[in-house]
Every structure is written in C-alpha cells, then in structure tokens.
C-alpha positions as CSV (number, residue, x, y, z in Angstrom):
1,M,180.7,120.4,157.9
2,R,178.0,117.7,157.7
3,R,176.3,119.2,154.7
4,R,179.6,119.5,152.9
5,H,180.4,115.8,153.7
6,I,177.0,114.7,152.3
7,A,177.5,116.9,149.2
8,S,181.0,115.4,148.7
9,I,179.6,111.9,148.7
10,R,176.9,112.8,146.2
11,L,179.2,114.7,143.9
12,T,182.0,112.0,144.0
13,R,179.4,109.4,143.0
14,Q,178.4,111.5,140.0
15,L,182.0,112.0,139.0
16,A,182.8,108.3,139.3
17,D,179.7,107.5,137.2
18,H,180.9,110.0,134.6
19,L,184.3,108.4,134.4
20,V,183.4,104.7,134.6
21,G,179.6,104.4,134.4
22,D,177.0,103.4,137.0
23,P,178.3,100.5,139.1
24,L,174.8,99.0,139.3
25,E,174.9,98.6,135.5
26,Q,178.4,97.1,135.4
27,Q,178.6,93.4,134.7
28,C,182.4,93.2,134.8
29,P,184.0,93.0,138.3
30,R,187.0,94.9,137.0
31,Q,184.9,97.9,136.1
32,R,183.2,97.9,139.5
33,Q,186.6,97.8,141.1
34,L,187.7,100.7,138.9
35,W,184.6,102.7,140.0
36,T,185.4,102.0,143.7
37,S,189.0,103.0,143.2
38,A,188.0,106.3,141.5
39,Y,185.4,107.1,144.2
40,E,187.8,106.5,147.1
41,R,190.6,108.5,145.5
42,M,188.3,111.5,144.7
43,M,186.2,111.6,147.8
44,P,188.6,113.5,150.1
45,L,189.6,115.8,147.3
46,V,186.0,116.8,146.5
47,F,185.5,117.6,150.2
48,G,188.6,120.0,150.0
49,V,187.2,121.6,146.9
50,G,183.9,122.1,148.7
51,F,185.7,123.8,151.5
52,F,187.6,126.1,149.1
53,L,184.4,127.1,147.3
54,D,182.5,127.7,150.5
55,E,185.3,130.0,151.7
56,H,185.4,131.8,148.4
57,R,181.7,132.5,148.5
58,R,182.0,133.7,152.1
59,L,184.7,136.2,151.2
60,L,182.6,137.5,148.3
61,L,179.5,138.0,150.3
62,E,181.4,139.6,153.2
63,R,182.8,142.0,150.6
64,D,179.5,142.9,148.9
65,L,176.8,142.6,151.5
66,G,176.0,145.1,154.2
67,R,177.4,148.2,152.5
68,I,175.7,151.4,153.2
69,R,174.1,152.6,149.9
70,P,171.1,154.6,148.8
71,R,168.4,152.0,148.3
72,S,166.4,154.2,145.9
73,H,169.2,154.3,143.4
74,I,170.6,150.8,143.3
75,G,168.8,147.5,142.5
76,Y,169.8,143.9,142.8
77,N,172.5,143.3,140.3
78,V,175.1,140.5,139.7
79,C,178.3,141.4,137.8
80,T,181.5,139.6,136.9
81,T,184.7,140.5,138.9
82,S,188.4,139.6,138.7
83,S,190.3,137.2,140.9
84,I,190.6,137.5,144.7
85,T,194.1,135.9,144.8
86,D,195.2,137.6,148.0
87,Q,192.2,136.2,149.9
88,E,192.5,132.8,148.2
89,I,196.0,132.5,149.6
90,Q,194.5,132.5,153.0
91,I,192.1,129.7,152.0
92,M,195.0,127.6,150.6
93,K,196.9,127.9,153.9
94,K,194.0,126.0,155.6
95,L,194.2,123.1,153.2
96,D,196.6,120.1,153.7
97,P,199.9,121.2,152.2
98,P,200.7,117.9,150.5
99,L,197.3,117.9,148.8
100,R,197.0,121.5,147.8
101,L,197.8,120.9,144.1
102,Q,195.6,117.8,144.1
103,Y,192.6,119.8,145.4
104,F,193.2,122.3,142.5
105,Y,193.3,119.5,139.9
106,M,190.1,118.1,141.4
107,Y,188.4,121.5,141.0
108,C,189.6,121.7,137.4
109,F,188.2,118.2,136.7
110,I,184.8,119.1,138.3
111,V,184.6,122.2,136.1
112,Q,185.4,120.1,133.0
113,V,182.6,117.7,133.8
114,L,180.2,120.5,134.6
115,M,180.9,122.3,131.3
116,R,180.7,119.0,129.4
117,K,177.3,118.2,130.9
118,L,176.0,121.7,130.1
119,R,177.0,121.4,126.4
120,P,174.4,120.0,123.9
121,S,174.9,116.6,122.5
122,S,177.3,116.2,119.5
123,R,174.7,113.9,118.0
124,T,172.0,116.6,117.9
125,G,171.1,117.6,114.3
126,P,170.8,121.2,113.1
127,V,167.0,121.1,113.0
128,E,166.7,119.9,116.5
129,K,169.2,122.5,117.7
130,F,167.1,125.2,116.0
131,L,164.0,123.9,117.7
132,R,165.7,123.9,121.1
133,G,166.5,127.6,120.9
134,W,168.8,128.7,123.7
135,L,169.4,125.1,124.7
136,S,171.3,124.6,121.5
137,Q,174.2,126.7,122.9
138,P,176.6,125.7,125.7
139,A,176.0,127.4,129.0
140,C,177.8,130.7,129.3
141,P,180.8,131.0,131.6
142,E,179.1,133.7,133.6
143,D,176.1,131.5,134.5
144,V,178.5,128.6,135.4
145,A,180.6,130.8,137.6
146,F,177.5,132.1,139.4
147,F,176.4,128.5,139.9
148,I,179.7,127.2,141.2
149,V,180.5,130.1,143.5
150,L,177.0,130.4,145.1
151,G,175.9,126.8,144.8
152,G,179.1,125.0,145.7
153,I,179.5,121.3,145.4
154,G,176.1,120.5,146.7
155,Q,174.3,122.2,143.8
156,I,176.8,120.8,141.3
157,A,176.0,117.3,142.5
158,K,172.2,117.9,142.1
159,L,172.7,119.3,138.6
160,L,174.8,116.3,137.5
161,A,172.2,114.0,138.9
162,R,169.8,115.2,136.2
163,P,170.0,112.5,133.4
164,K,169.0,114.7,130.5
165,Y,170.8,117.8,129.1
166,S,167.6,119.8,129.0
167,E,166.9,119.1,132.6
168,R,170.4,120.2,133.6
169,R,170.1,123.5,131.7
170,R,166.7,124.2,133.3
171,Y,168.2,123.5,136.7
172,L,171.1,125.9,136.0
173,H,168.6,128.6,134.9
174,A,166.3,128.0,137.8
175,F,169.1,128.3,140.3
176,R,170.0,131.8,139.1
177,T,166.3,132.8,138.9
178,H,165.5,131.7,142.4
179,M,168.4,133.8,143.8
180,S,167.0,137.0,142.4
181,P,164.5,139.1,144.5
182,H,163.0,140.3,141.2
183,T,162.1,136.9,139.8
184,S,161.5,134.7,142.8
185,K,159.1,134.8,145.8
186,C,161.3,132.4,147.8
187,W,164.6,134.1,147.3
188,R,165.2,134.6,151.0
189,R,165.1,130.9,151.6
190,H,167.7,130.3,148.9
191,W,170.0,132.9,150.2
192,R,169.7,131.4,153.7
193,D,170.7,128.1,152.3
194,I,174.1,129.5,151.2
195,G,174.7,131.2,154.6
196,V,173.1,134.6,154.5
197,V,171.0,134.3,157.7
198,S,171.1,137.9,159.0
199,P,167.7,139.6,158.5
200,A,169.4,142.9,157.9
201,L,171.6,141.5,155.1
202,L,168.6,139.8,153.6
203,D,166.6,143.0,153.6
204,D,169.6,144.7,151.9
205,L,169.8,142.2,149.1
206,P,167.2,143.7,146.8
207,C,169.4,146.8,146.5
208,T,172.8,145.0,146.4
209,K,175.4,144.7,143.7
210,I,177.2,141.3,144.0
211,G,180.4,140.5,142.2
212,I,181.0,136.9,141.1
213,T,184.5,135.9,140.3
214,Q,185.0,135.2,136.6
215,L,185.2,131.5,135.9
216,D,188.8,131.4,134.7
217,Q,189.8,133.6,137.6
218,I,188.7,131.2,140.3
219,W,191.7,129.5,141.9
220,R,193.7,129.4,138.6
221,P,195.5,132.7,139.0
222,L,196.6,131.7,142.5
223,I,198.1,128.5,141.3
224,A,199.8,130.2,138.4
225,H,201.3,132.7,140.9
226,M,202.5,129.9,143.1
227,M,204.1,128.2,140.1
228,R,206.2,131.3,139.1
229,P,210.0,130.8,138.7
230,G,211.8,131.1,142.0
231,S,208.7,130.3,144.1
232,R,209.2,127.7,146.9
233,D,205.5,126.7,147.1
234,F,205.9,123.7,144.8
235,S,208.8,121.4,143.7
236,E,210.3,121.3,140.2
237,H,208.5,118.0,139.5
238,E,205.2,119.6,140.5
239,R,205.9,122.6,138.2
240,S,206.7,120.3,135.3
241,C,203.5,118.3,135.8
242,Y,201.5,121.5,136.1
243,E,202.9,122.8,132.8
244,E,202.0,119.6,131.0
245,L,198.5,119.6,132.4
246,T,197.9,123.2,131.3
247,V,198.3,121.8,127.8
248,S,196.7,118.4,128.0
249,N,193.9,119.2,130.6
250,K,194.0,115.6,131.7
251,F,193.6,116.5,135.4
252,I,191.9,113.3,136.3
253,N,194.8,111.2,135.2
254,E,197.1,113.2,137.5
255,I,194.6,112.7,140.4
256,M,194.3,109.0,139.9
257,G,198.0,108.4,139.1
258,Y,197.3,106.5,135.9
259,D,195.4,106.9,132.6
260,I,191.9,106.1,133.8
261,L,190.5,107.5,130.6
262,R,192.1,104.6,128.8
263,C,191.0,102.0,131.3
264,R,187.3,102.9,131.2
265,P,184.9,101.3,128.8
266,A,184.3,102.9,125.4
267,T,181.0,104.5,126.5
268,G,182.2,105.4,130.0
269,G,179.9,107.7,131.8
270,E,179.7,110.2,128.9
271,S,176.7,109.0,127.0
272,D,175.3,111.7,124.7
273,D,171.9,112.1,126.3
274,E,169.2,114.5,125.2
C-alpha cells in the first residue's frame, strides 16, 4: 500500500508535468494553479489504476507460476495472451463504484502518455532516424504491455522521469532484459520486487511460460462489456460519454471536467526531446 502510494505521487507529478509543464519553471500563477488542480484531480485515480494493475499482475502470476512441468523441455518464455475479463470483473468490484469509469479513463490516459513518450520525436530527420536504428521506431505494444503489467505505475513513473527519448527506450529495454533469467544475473531480485517471493516459484521461473495480456485487451474489453445495451452497470449519460471518448480519445478532458488541453500553454509538457 505504501509503495503504491509513493508510486502514485511520482506518476501523478509526471503526468501533471506532461499536461501543464514543470511548476518550478512556470512564471504565471495561473499555470501553477492549473498544475495543482490537475495533480489533485488525478492523484486518487492514479492510485486506483495502480491497484488494478497490481491485481491484474497477481492474477497472471498465480495462473502461470508453480505449474508442474518437465523442466528439461520448457525454458523461460513470455507470450501474449487475450483478456482476462472474468477475473477483471472481480477487481472492478473492489474499486469505488462512482469512480470506476474515471479509473479506466485515467488508465487510458496513462497509456496515451506512455506511448507518446516512447515514440521518436516528430522533429527527427530521416538521417538521424537511420543512425538511431531500432530507436527510430515506436516501442512495440508487446513490450509496453510487458512493462505495464509487470512494472505497474511505479516503473511507469520512473520511465517518464527520464528526460530524453533514448533514455526512456533504454529503460524499457532494460526492464524486460532484467526480468529474464537468460539475460540477467539479478533476475531474482527483480521478480521479488513485483511480488514473487517464494523460493520454489523463483526456482521454477527459468522453465516457466508467462502470458502477458495484450495491450488492447487490458481493461478495455471489460468496460466494453459493461457498456453493452441493456447493461445496468452504467447510466445512459456515461454510455454516451464513453462512445464519444472512444472516438476522440480525449480521456484527460473527461477526467478534469473541462478542456485542459486548450488551457495549457502552447508547449505544455510535450516538448519534443531527443
């Protein structure tokens, strides 16, 4: 709980910086007030997203770790799997009912920011992109899903704190590398950090196949199911807003209750860094 609270503070600060800019660099009192407003509105929602991702990870690890399998035939492997909607329903029931949709919109906004920060600058020329090699392409959804599910909001906050694009891509790559028993000497420590503390389960990891939910299958199919016609999970107004947001993708405006994207300065927190 304490770790999630600290991670929520760090990630919310990064998200507010992305929206409005660093408050320490703001000369205008109105912009500093806008930053504070965004931070205070997002903070409890980020904490809820952290809870959802922690529970999602726990369910996946309980499903895949500890199975009896012939160790001589199976090595450590990570694959992509479909949604776990039935289990996610149980997670949703633990969230505050009035805020369930807001938690989901907050998650969508976090993914938007993460994908934006893992995409090369639009100002980069073709020669520079060629010299960068793999860094010239956006991060693949599979790597992002692995990072979100196993890293949670704590790792997302640490990645977004990297000021340069190349540093963020290296951090993403290093996270996956450090989790593999084949490429890291300290993989046990990293798995303990995400909750795998049993010596027996850690010993089993080098011959385990772990399924990571596909990025577009995390949380989204559950909300789509709850929005189906005839469902009593959400009101007609909430369904209408949801349908509009699936087209506009302006989740942060729905969270804030106004068009914060219009209120922020021209540069905002989205400077095209390296």
